[in-house]
Every structure is written in structure tokens, then in C-alpha cells.
C-alpha positions as CSV (number, residue, x, y, z in Angstrom):
1,M,9.9,-46.4,-24.3
2,T,9.1,-42.9,-22.9
3,E,10.3,-39.8,-24.8
4,P,14.8,-39.6,-24.1
5,V,15.6,-36.6,-22.2
6,D,18.2,-34.8,-24.2
7,V,20.3,-34.0,-21.2
8,L,20.7,-36.7,-18.3
9,V,23.5,-35.1,-15.6
10,I,24.4,-37.2,-12.9
11,G,25.8,-34.8,-9.8
12,G,23.6,-32.1,-7.8
13,G,26.5,-30.6,-6.9
14,V,27.3,-26.6,-8.5
15,N,28.5,-27.4,-11.7
16,G,25.5,-30.7,-11.9
17,V,23.1,-28.2,-11.4
18,G,24.9,-25.2,-13.6
19,I,24.8,-27.7,-16.2
20,A,21.1,-28.1,-15.9
21,L,20.2,-24.6,-15.6
22,D,22.1,-23.7,-18.9
23,A,20.9,-26.7,-20.8
24,A,17.3,-26.4,-19.7
25,G,17.4,-22.6,-20.3
26,R,18.6,-23.2,-24.0
27,G,15.4,-25.5,-24.4
28,L,16.4,-29.0,-23.9
29,S,14.7,-31.7,-22.0
30,V,16.9,-32.3,-18.7
31,T,16.9,-34.2,-15.5
32,L,19.9,-34.7,-13.1
33,C,19.8,-36.9,-10.6
34,E,21.2,-36.8,-7.0
35,M,22.6,-39.1,-4.5
36,N,22.0,-37.9,-1.7
37,D,20.6,-33.9,-0.3
38,L,21.5,-31.3,-3.0
39,A,25.1,-29.8,-2.1
40,S,26.0,-32.5,0.1
41,A,29.2,-33.1,-0.5
42,T,31.6,-30.5,-1.9
43,S,29.5,-27.5,-2.7
44,S,28.9,-26.8,0.8
45,A,31.9,-27.0,2.9
46,S,34.2,-24.4,0.0
47,S,35.4,-21.7,1.7
48,K,32.6,-20.1,0.6
49,L,34.1,-17.3,-1.5
50,I,33.5,-16.1,-5.2
51,H,37.1,-14.6,-6.0
52,G,39.8,-15.1,-8.5
53,G,42.2,-16.5,-6.0
54,L,44.9,-14.1,-5.3
55,R,47.2,-17.0,-4.8
56,Y,47.0,-18.4,-8.1
57,L,48.6,-15.5,-9.8
58,E,52.2,-16.8,-8.5
59,Q,51.5,-20.3,-9.5
60,F,50.9,-18.1,-13.1
61,E,47.4,-19.2,-13.8
62,F,46.1,-15.9,-15.5
63,R,43.9,-17.3,-17.2
64,L,41.9,-19.1,-14.7
65,V,42.3,-15.7,-12.4
66,R,40.7,-13.7,-15.3
67,E,38.2,-15.9,-16.2
68,A,37.5,-16.6,-12.2
69,L,37.8,-12.4,-11.8
70,T,34.8,-12.2,-14.7
71,E,33.1,-14.5,-13.3
72,R,32.9,-12.9,-9.8
73,E,31.3,-9.4,-11.5
74,I,28.1,-11.9,-13.2
75,L,27.7,-13.9,-10.3
76,L,27.3,-10.2,-8.2
77,Q,24.7,-9.2,-10.2
78,A,22.8,-12.8,-11.0
79,A,22.4,-13.6,-6.9
80,P,22.3,-10.7,-4.7
81,H,21.0,-12.2,-1.7
82,I,23.8,-14.7,-1.2
83,I,26.7,-13.4,-2.8
84,W,28.1,-9.8,-1.4
85,P,30.8,-8.3,-1.2
86,M,33.9,-8.1,1.4
87,R,36.9,-6.3,2.0
88,F,39.7,-8.9,2.7
89,R,42.9,-7.9,4.4
90,L,46.5,-9.7,3.9
91,P,48.6,-8.8,6.9
92,H,52.2,-8.1,5.9
93,R,54.5,-10.6,6.6
94,P,58.0,-9.3,4.9
95,H,60.0,-12.6,5.7
96,L,57.7,-14.6,3.5
97,R,56.4,-11.9,0.7
98,P,57.9,-8.8,-0.3
99,A,55.5,-5.7,-0.2
100,W,57.0,-5.1,-3.6
101,M,55.6,-8.5,-4.9
102,I,52.2,-8.4,-2.9
103,R,51.1,-4.8,-4.7
104,L,52.1,-6.2,-7.8
105,G,50.4,-9.3,-7.3
106,L,47.2,-6.8,-6.3
107,W,48.0,-4.7,-9.2
108,L,47.4,-7.6,-11.7
109,Y,44.2,-8.5,-9.4
110,D,42.5,-5.5,-10.1
111,H,43.5,-5.0,-13.7
112,L,43.0,-8.7,-15.4
113,A,39.6,-8.7,-15.6
114,R,36.7,-5.8,-15.7
115,R,35.6,-4.6,-12.3
116,N,32.6,-2.5,-12.1
117,R,31.6,-3.8,-8.8
118,L,34.5,-3.7,-6.3
119,P,36.8,-1.5,-5.2
120,A,40.6,-1.3,-6.0
121,S,42.9,-2.9,-3.7
122,R,44.9,-0.7,-1.4
123,T,47.4,-0.5,1.5
124,L,46.8,0.3,5.4
125,R,48.5,1.2,7.8
126,L,47.2,-0.7,11.3
127,G,46.4,1.3,14.4
128,E,46.3,0.4,18.0
129,H,42.7,-0.8,17.6
130,S,43.9,-3.6,14.9
131,P,42.2,-7.3,16.1
132,L,45.8,-7.9,14.8
133,Q,48.9,-9.0,16.9
134,P,50.9,-5.6,17.5
135,H,53.9,-6.5,15.6
136,L,51.5,-6.4,12.5
137,Q,51.3,-2.9,11.4
138,L,51.1,-3.1,7.5
139,A,48.2,-4.5,5.6
140,F,46.5,-4.4,2.0
141,E,42.9,-4.5,1.1
142,Y,41.1,-5.8,-1.7
143,A,37.9,-6.9,-2.9
144,D,36.4,-10.0,-3.3
145,A,32.8,-11.9,-2.7
146,W,30.9,-14.0,-0.2
147,V,28.9,-16.9,-1.3
148,D,26.4,-19.5,0.4
149,D,27.8,-22.0,-1.2
150,A,24.8,-24.4,-0.8
151,R,21.9,-21.7,-1.2
152,L,23.9,-21.2,-4.9
153,V,22.9,-24.8,-5.7
154,V,19.9,-25.4,-3.9
155,L,18.6,-21.6,-6.2
156,C,20.6,-22.7,-9.1
157,A,18.0,-26.2,-9.2
158,M,15.3,-23.8,-8.6
159,A,16.4,-22.2,-11.7
160,A,16.5,-24.9,-13.5
161,A,13.2,-26.8,-12.5
162,Q,11.3,-23.3,-13.7
163,H,12.9,-23.9,-16.8
164,G,11.3,-27.5,-17.1
165,A,14.2,-29.3,-15.7
166,S,13.4,-32.6,-13.4
167,I,16.0,-32.5,-10.3
168,L,15.6,-35.8,-8.4
169,P,18.0,-35.7,-4.9
170,R,18.3,-38.9,-3.1
171,T,18.3,-40.5,-6.1
172,R,21.8,-42.5,-7.6
173,C,22.7,-43.6,-11.0
174,A,23.0,-47.4,-10.4
175,K,23.6,-48.2,-14.1
176,A,24.5,-46.5,-17.4
177,E,25.4,-48.1,-20.8
178,R,24.8,-47.2,-24.3
179,K,22.1,-48.6,-26.2
180,N,20.3,-48.3,-29.8
181,G,22.3,-44.8,-30.3
182,L,20.4,-43.6,-26.8
183,W,22.0,-43.8,-23.2
184,R,20.0,-46.5,-20.9
185,V,20.1,-45.2,-17.2
186,E,18.5,-47.1,-14.4
187,L,18.3,-44.8,-11.3
188,E,17.5,-45.3,-7.9
189,H,16.1,-43.3,-5.7
190,T,16.8,-43.9,-1.1
191,S,13.9,-45.8,-1.0
192,G,14.5,-48.6,-3.1
193,Q,12.0,-47.5,-6.3
194,R,14.5,-48.2,-9.4
195,R,13.3,-46.1,-12.6
196,I,14.8,-46.4,-16.0
197,L,15.2,-43.6,-18.6
198,H,16.5,-43.2,-21.5
199,A,18.7,-39.8,-22.8
200,R,20.1,-38.7,-25.8
201,T,23.4,-37.1,-23.9
202,L,25.1,-37.8,-20.5
203,V,26.8,-35.8,-18.3
204,N,29.0,-36.9,-15.5
205,A,29.3,-33.9,-13.4
206,A,30.0,-36.1,-10.1
207,G,32.3,-34.6,-8.4
208,P,35.4,-36.5,-5.9
209,W,33.4,-39.7,-7.2
210,A,33.2,-38.3,-11.1
211,S,36.5,-41.1,-12.1
212,R,35.3,-43.7,-9.8
213,L,31.8,-43.6,-11.8
214,F,33.2,-45.1,-14.8
215,G,34.2,-48.6,-12.8
216,S,31.1,-48.1,-10.4
217,V,28.5,-47.3,-13.2
218,L,29.9,-47.0,-16.5
219,S,31.8,-50.3,-17.0
220,S,34.4,-48.8,-18.1
221,P,38.1,-47.2,-17.4
222,P,38.2,-43.5,-16.2
223,P,39.6,-40.9,-18.9
224,A,41.2,-39.3,-16.0
225,T,42.1,-39.5,-12.8
226,L,40.9,-36.6,-10.2
227,R,43.5,-35.8,-6.9
228,L,41.7,-35.5,-4.2
229,V,42.6,-32.6,-1.8
230,K,41.0,-32.4,1.5
231,G,40.1,-28.8,2.5
232,S,38.9,-28.6,6.3
233,H,37.1,-25.5,8.2
234,M,36.3,-24.5,11.9
235,V,33.7,-22.2,12.8
236,V,34.9,-20.5,16.5
237,P,33.1,-17.2,18.4
238,R,33.5,-13.6,16.3
239,L,37.6,-13.1,16.3
240,H,37.1,-9.9,15.4
241,E,34.6,-6.9,14.9
242,G,34.2,-5.5,11.6
243,N,32.7,-7.3,8.3
244,E,36.3,-7.3,6.2
245,A,37.8,-11.1,6.1
246,Y,41.1,-12.0,6.6
247,I,43.9,-13.7,4.4
248,L,47.1,-15.0,6.3
249,Q,50.0,-16.1,4.8
250,N,51.3,-19.3,7.2
251,E,55.2,-20.4,6.8
252,D,54.3,-23.3,5.5
253,G,53.3,-20.9,1.9
254,R,49.4,-22.1,3.1
255,I,47.1,-19.2,3.2
256,V,44.3,-19.8,5.6
257,F,40.6,-17.3,6.2
258,V,39.3,-15.5,8.6
259,L,35.9,-14.6,7.5
260,P,33.0,-13.1,9.6
261,Y,30.4,-15.8,9.5
262,E,26.7,-15.2,10.2
263,R,27.0,-12.5,12.5
264,D,28.4,-14.0,15.5
265,Y,31.3,-16.4,14.9
266,S,34.4,-16.6,12.6
267,L,34.9,-19.5,9.7
268,I,38.7,-20.6,9.7
269,G,39.9,-22.2,6.6
270,T,41.4,-24.2,5.0
271,T,43.9,-27.0,5.3
272,D,44.7,-28.7,1.8
273,V,45.6,-32.1,2.3
274,D,45.8,-35.4,0.0
275,H,42.6,-37.2,0.5
276,D,42.8,-41.1,-0.5
277,G,40.1,-42.5,0.8
278,E,36.0,-42.4,0.0
279,P,35.2,-38.7,-0.4
280,A,31.8,-38.7,1.7
281,D,34.3,-39.9,5.2
282,A,36.2,-36.9,5.2
283,T,36.5,-34.9,8.4
284,A,38.5,-32.2,9.9
285,S,41.1,-34.1,11.7
286,D,42.2,-32.9,15.5
287,K,45.4,-32.5,13.7
288,E,44.2,-29.8,11.2
289,I,42.2,-28.1,14.0
290,D,45.7,-27.4,15.2
291,Y,46.8,-26.2,12.7
292,L,44.1,-23.6,11.9
293,C,44.0,-22.4,15.8
294,A,48.4,-22.2,15.8
295,V,47.6,-19.8,12.5
296,A,45.0,-17.8,13.5
297,N,46.7,-17.7,16.9
298,A,50.1,-16.2,15.6
299,H,47.6,-13.4,13.5
300,F,45.1,-12.3,16.3
301,R,45.0,-11.0,19.5
302,R,42.3,-12.5,20.3
303,Q,43.4,-16.7,21.0
304,T,41.5,-19.9,20.4
305,A,41.7,-23.1,20.6
306,P,40.3,-26.7,19.7
307,T,37.7,-26.4,22.5
308,D,36.4,-23.4,21.0
309,V,35.5,-24.9,17.9
310,I,31.7,-24.7,17.9
311,Y,31.5,-26.3,14.0
312,R,33.5,-28.4,12.1
313,Y,33.7,-29.7,8.3
314,A,35.4,-30.5,5.5
315,G,35.4,-31.3,2.6
316,V,36.9,-33.0,-0.9
317,R,37.9,-30.7,-3.6
318,P,38.1,-33.0,-7.1
319,L,41.5,-31.5,-8.6
320,M,43.3,-33.0,-12.0
321,A,45.8,-35.0,-11.2
322,N,48.8,-33.2,-12.7
323,G,52.2,-33.9,-11.1
324,D,53.0,-35.0,-7.1
325,G,53.5,-31.4,-6.2
326,R,52.3,-30.1,-2.9
327,A,48.0,-30.4,-2.3
328,Q,47.9,-26.5,-2.1
329,K,49.5,-25.8,-5.3
330,A,47.2,-28.6,-7.2
331,S,45.7,-26.7,-10.0
332,R,41.9,-25.4,-9.4
333,D,41.4,-25.4,-13.7
334,Y,38.7,-27.4,-14.9
335,K,38.8,-30.5,-17.8
336,L,35.7,-31.6,-19.9
337,L,36.0,-34.7,-22.1
338,L,33.9,-35.9,-24.2
339,D,33.6,-39.0,-25.6
340,A,31.1,-38.9,-28.4
341,P,31.8,-42.8,-30.5
342,E,29.9,-41.9,-34.4
343,D,26.7,-42.4,-34.1
344,D,26.4,-43.3,-30.3
345,A,25.0,-41.1,-27.3
346,P,28.1,-39.1,-26.0
347,L,29.1,-38.4,-23.0
348,L,30.3,-35.7,-21.4
349,S,32.9,-35.9,-17.9
350,V,33.7,-32.9,-15.4
351,F,36.9,-32.7,-14.2
352,G,38.4,-30.4,-12.0
353,G,36.6,-26.5,-11.0
354,K,35.5,-23.9,-8.3
355,I,32.5,-22.4,-7.2
356,T,33.4,-19.2,-8.6
357,T,33.4,-20.4,-12.6
358,F,30.7,-23.5,-12.2
359,R,28.3,-20.7,-14.4
360,A,31.3,-20.2,-17.2
361,L,32.0,-24.3,-17.1
362,A,28.7,-24.8,-17.5
363,E,28.3,-22.7,-20.8
364,D,31.6,-24.6,-22.3
365,A,29.9,-27.6,-21.3
366,V,26.6,-27.3,-23.0
367,N,28.3,-25.6,-25.6
368,Q,30.0,-29.1,-26.4
369,L,26.7,-30.7,-25.9
370,A,25.0,-28.3,-28.7
371,E,27.0,-29.9,-31.0
372,H,24.9,-33.2,-30.6
373,L,21.5,-31.6,-29.9
374,P,21.1,-28.7,-32.9
375,Q,18.0,-28.4,-30.9
376,A,19.7,-26.6,-27.8
377,T,19.7,-22.2,-28.5
378,A,22.5,-20.0,-27.6
379,P,24.1,-19.8,-24.6
380,W,22.2,-17.0,-21.9
381,T,23.1,-17.1,-18.6
382,Q,25.7,-14.4,-18.5
383,R,22.3,-12.3,-17.6
384,L,21.1,-14.6,-15.1
385,V,18.9,-13.6,-12.4
386,L,19.2,-16.2,-9.8
387,P,15.6,-16.9,-7.9
388,G,14.6,-14.3,-5.3
389,G,17.8,-11.8,-6.7
390,D,15.6,-9.4,-8.2
391,F,16.1,-6.5,-6.2
392,S,18.5,-3.7,-6.3
393,S,20.6,-4.0,-2.4
394,H,20.0,-5.8,0.6
395,D,19.2,-2.2,2.6
396,S,16.4,-1.4,-0.2
397,L,15.0,-5.0,0.2
398,A,14.6,-4.9,4.2
399,A,13.2,-1.2,4.1
400,E,10.2,-3.1,2.0
401,L,9.9,-6.1,4.1
402,T,9.8,-3.8,7.2
403,T,7.4,-2.0,5.6
404,E,5.2,-4.8,4.6
405,Y,5.6,-7.0,7.1
406,P,6.4,-4.4,10.6
407,W,5.8,-6.9,13.3
408,L,8.8,-8.9,11.8
409,A,11.9,-8.1,14.0
410,D,15.1,-6.7,12.1
411,A,16.9,-9.5,13.0
412,L,14.5,-12.3,11.0
413,I,14.2,-9.7,8.0
414,H,18.3,-9.4,7.6
415,R,17.8,-13.2,7.9
416,Y,15.4,-13.7,4.9
417,V,17.1,-11.2,2.7
418,R,20.7,-12.6,3.0
419,S,19.2,-16.4,2.8
420,Y,15.9,-16.0,0.0
421,G,16.1,-12.3,-1.1
422,T,12.7,-11.6,-2.5
423,L,11.5,-15.4,-2.4
424,C,10.8,-15.1,1.8
425,R,7.2,-13.1,0.1
426,T,6.5,-17.2,-0.8
427,F,6.3,-18.1,2.8
428,L,5.2,-14.7,4.3
429,Q,2.3,-14.1,1.6
430,G,-1.3,-13.9,4.0
431,C,1.1,-13.8,7.3
432,A,-0.2,-10.4,9.6
433,D,1.9,-11.3,12.7
434,T,4.6,-13.8,14.6
435,A,1.6,-16.3,15.4
436,D,1.1,-16.6,11.4
437,L,4.4,-18.2,11.1
438,G,3.7,-21.0,12.7
439,E,5.3,-23.2,15.1
440,H,8.6,-21.8,16.1
441,F,11.4,-24.3,16.4
442,G,14.2,-22.2,17.8
443,A,16.4,-19.2,16.7
444,G,13.6,-18.1,14.4
445,L,13.2,-20.7,12.5
446,Y,9.0,-20.9,11.6
447,Q,7.1,-23.7,10.4
448,R,5.6,-21.4,7.7
449,E,10.2,-21.2,6.2
450,L,10.2,-24.8,6.9
451,D,7.4,-26.2,5.2
452,Y,8.7,-24.4,2.4
453,L,12.1,-25.3,2.4
454,M,10.1,-28.4,1.8
455,R,7.9,-27.9,-0.9
456,Q,9.6,-25.8,-2.8
457,E,13.7,-26.4,-2.0
458,W,13.9,-30.4,-1.8
459,A,14.9,-30.2,2.0
460,H,14.0,-34.0,3.6
461,G,15.8,-34.2,6.8
462,A,17.0,-32.0,9.1
463,D,20.7,-32.1,8.1
464,D,19.2,-30.4,4.7
465,V,18.0,-27.6,6.8
466,L,20.2,-26.7,9.5
467,W,23.4,-27.0,7.8
468,R,22.9,-26.9,4.4
469,R,19.4,-24.3,3.5
470,S,20.6,-22.3,6.3
471,K,23.4,-22.7,8.8
472,L,20.8,-22.3,11.6
473,G,22.6,-25.6,13.1
474,L,25.0,-23.5,14.7
475,R,22.2,-22.2,16.8
476,L,19.3,-24.7,17.9
477,T,20.0,-27.2,20.8
478,P,19.8,-30.5,20.5
479,E,17.0,-30.4,22.2
480,Q,15.2,-28.2,18.8
481,Q,17.1,-30.2,16.4
482,A,15.4,-33.3,17.8
483,R,12.2,-31.7,17.2
484,L,12.7,-30.2,14.0
485,A,13.9,-33.9,13.1
486,A,10.7,-35.0,13.8
487,Y,8.7,-32.5,12.7
488,M,10.0,-33.2,9.4
489,E,9.5,-36.8,9.3
490,Q,5.7,-36.5,9.9
491,H,5.3,-34.1,7.6
492,E,7.5,-36.2,4.8
493,T,6.7,-35.1,1.1
494,R,7.8,-36.7,-2.0
495,D,10.7,-35.2,-3.6
496,T,9.0,-33.0,-6.8
497,S,10.6,-29.9,-8.9
498,P,9.1,-26.9,-7.8
499,P,6.5,-25.4,-9.7
500,A,7.7,-22.8,-12.9
501,K,7.0,-19.9,-10.9
502,V,8.1,-19.0,-7.1
503,G,8.0,-15.8,-5.4
504,G,9.7,-12.9,-6.7
């Protein structure tokens, strides 16, 4: 039998890679398996926000909001390339919420946790140049942060690999059982190849599949039940100029965000409806698209219709089942359940959570595992800097790249800074002109970058690149996407962890 790993994590979403990263950085041996691509489910289908959750104050979830606001500060420092500040405007509709209530909520939002990087909220009078309907003249503005959610997952996986973790995408956990004080785990790659691993501890971070894993893999009843809530989003041509986002109050009590997206588009969501089927089958229904269009049209001068939708997606949030109330009011808090029989291998299961609090969740999880793994060192991720995040500002890094690579187009530099940070030097090294970047697949995606994504970021198929490692699926034509897929199939490489040092 090979030497057992200290921690085996099932699930390559943000919670799974967060736990793998935290554990690996504490000197533990770690393996993570994910049945599909990293961030292929909920963690690439979010509203792409790092935020405290202003609306959760109405549900009196002050601890959750405080923790999320604290994490917002930590993550802004950890990943400045893929997480950056964004101003949000909340148009006032007095029949929904009185102004005093919103001001009180924003005051709490400003003061529940220390705020070093973001400005305080303020009240705005909207003028004639406002993109909103003329009757909306008063708004409240506050600050939160934007995140490229799928890239956050990949960068955490890269950081975990740099600390020695083995990252195994497209590898499902077929069976896990306790045997001789260890977990005996059977893994199956999409190629059909199987392998047996042994682990001292097992982490169930399967997201929407966390409850189902007990029946299908662990052969035991789940200790908790998840409420699966679908959130749908759509991408349309830009509804407004400017870099601010809008948070819209609807008559049914839901909140809809309108976010500037990939320079030319608006991202609109989410819906919050219960989902009873297979999580992987979740799609944005026509009814949900109609709903999002109606909310946007009730607020913006520029109207949008389902025929304007360029892209739609849906994700299933695995929330704790704690009642039969409306889906949008289900708690975004998380629960960690540890099953640790005496003299037997522990199992830690993750239920619930939100992307903003993944680092705190991971630290909490590894703290619990550390009670059974005395070799684990102290928590460390509060000062985390993810790969590529070692720079001071977008403008300063863009200026450096312009000096180093004066032949690069400004739009390309802009995308490299906001996707890779200093990691872009990994695939730009040795290039003296555009020809050195190799084949151009369209929309500024060149062979050098694609090869890097396949070798260093576990990209395997076209969707991995077009919708998760980047959002260039919005821009490449069907013919260009087909050429990209053909190239990747021709140059397919085995799934391996990236080298210990990458770029920066």
C-alpha cells in the first residue's frame, strides 16, 4: 500500500480547492479529485461578487455579513488581478423600502467590519444623464467587489499545487470506505482508468452533490439535507456606460444585479428558484429570462428583450435546508459536519456557503481536521497572495507590461492584467512580437496563452478555456471555437499538477 495522504478532498469547486490550499500550506499531504473541470458547476455560475450581502441584513444574519465583509478585505489583497472594487447603485423605490431603512442598512454595512480599501456609502441625486428611468431620481451608492469566480478556483488550485497538493480534475470518487483506520478511496478518471488511494481524513466538498455523495459513494445516510436553489443569469449588450453596477429591488422582494461585464456587456441576475433535479442539468429557463428582462426594463431607459440575450447560464447553490420559506430567503451560511469515530478515519462534510467566505470556511475546516492531524501547522491564509497577484495596481502592472512588450495591443494587456496578473509573463517570456505568440484563434487568444492554459491550468476542452479560464466564448465565432477545440484535442496532455513555481 502506498503512503496515505493526510487529506483527500472530493470536489473541485471554490470550497474544495480552498480547503486543499489551506491544508497543503499547513504542511499536510493533500489530494483533490473533481469529476469534471475545476469550477465546472456552482463556482463558475455565480453572480461573480465578493460582497457582504446587503440584503442579508434584513434577515438579521449579522454574523454572516460581518464575516463576509471581513473576507472581502482579505480577498481584495489576495487576488487584485481577478478581484477589484466596484461601486453599486441602489435606486430608491419608496413603496418597497423607505429611505431611512436603506440608510440604516448601509450604515451597518459600512461599520460591521473594518473597511480599509473601499469608500463609505453615500446618497446620490440622479440627473438627466442617468441610464435609469426618469422617475428614479434618488439612489444609494456603496462599494463591494467583483470576482472572476472560475479563475479564483483555478488560482487556488495552482497555489495548492505549489504547496505540494495533487490536483486531479476529471476524476470522480467512485467509492470510499473506512478500512484499518484509514479511508480507502477508489478514483476513476474520465478515461476509465481507476486507482486506489488511502487517506487519513476525507473531505466531502461536493457542493450540490454533498448529500447525494453519502448514498452513491459512502453507502450511508446523509447527516444533513441540502436545499438546491437555482440562480440564473443572462448576458446582454451593455445597458449603461460607466463602471458602476446597479442593484435593483423588485416587487416580489427579490434583488437583481446589473453588472458591467467584459467591457461590452451587462450581466443580469439572479433569480433564486428551487431546483429539484440533477444539479448538472440546471439551465436558465425562458421564464427566468423573461423575469430578468422585465426587472431590467422597469429600471433602465435602454430596454432589453430575450432576443438580445447573448449568453445565459444557471448555477445551483447548495444551501442548508432550514425551512419551507422562499428560496431567496434561504441562508447563505455554511455548516461543517465532522464524523470522527474513535480510532477511525474522520469525515468532514461541507454544507452550504458562499464564494465570499470560502477562505474562512476552508480555515475552519482544516482547523477541525488538524485535531486529528497533529502535524498540521498554524492557519496562514489571512495573508494569502494568489499566483499572479504580486503587484500593486492594475494601472502599474499594465504600464510595466507596456514597457516590456510595447508591441502588445492595449486591449490584450488589459485582459492579461485582469485575468493573469504577473502570471502572463509565463507565456509572454521570450516573445518579441505578435508572431511569437503563435496561431491566433480569435478575439486576442493566441497559441502561447492556450498552451499555457493546457499545461499549467488543467484546461482540457474548449469550454474550459472559453467559459471558465476566460470568457472569450462571448467573442469567438462558431468556426473559431471549432478550430480551438480541434487544436486542444490534437495537443491533449495528461492531467498533471503545475510546477511548484509559476510566473510572478
